[in-house]
N, C-alpha and C positions, 0 to 999 in steps of 0.2 A: 236354523232354517229347517223346514220340514219339506222333504222331497216326496211328493206323492207318487211320482214315477220318474224315471230317468231318461226321458226322451231328450235328444240333443238340444232341442229348442228350450228345454228347461234347465239343463245342467251345464251347457256350454259356457255360459258366462261365469260360472264358478271358477274356471281356470283361465280367465282372461289375463292379459298382461297387467292390467290395472290392479288385479287381486284386491278388490274392494273390501272384502270381508275375511281377512286372513285368520282371524280368531273365532270365526263363527262355528258354533256347534251344528253339525249336520245330522239330521235324523232321517233315516230311510228304512223302509221295510227290508228285512233280511232276505226274503224271497226275491224282492225286486232287485236288490244288489247282486245276489247270486245269479239271477237270470242274465243280467247284463255282463257280468264278469265272465260268464261262460259263452257269451254270444260271439259272433263273428264281427260285430260292430266295434272295430278297434278304437275309434274316436271316443266312444262312450266308455269302453273299458279303460282306456288310458286316463280319462278324466276322473273316473271313480277311484282308480288306484292311486292317483296323486292327491286326493282329498285327505286332509287331516281332520281330526276331531269328529270322526264318524261315530254315531251311536245307532245301533240297530233297534228297531221297534218291531214287535210281534215275534 
């Protein structure tokens, strides 16, 4: 999956209880990832930190 940006309405389903795509490779821009990891938006930060198989682009 390619995440163009990490708004809650785009990434929230990645950590749903159903875990529909547990083996999916996640591609995200490193700057986008770092922005949200350093933000005060705890729900986004928690979701990103739980994701496995992340590959950074750019």
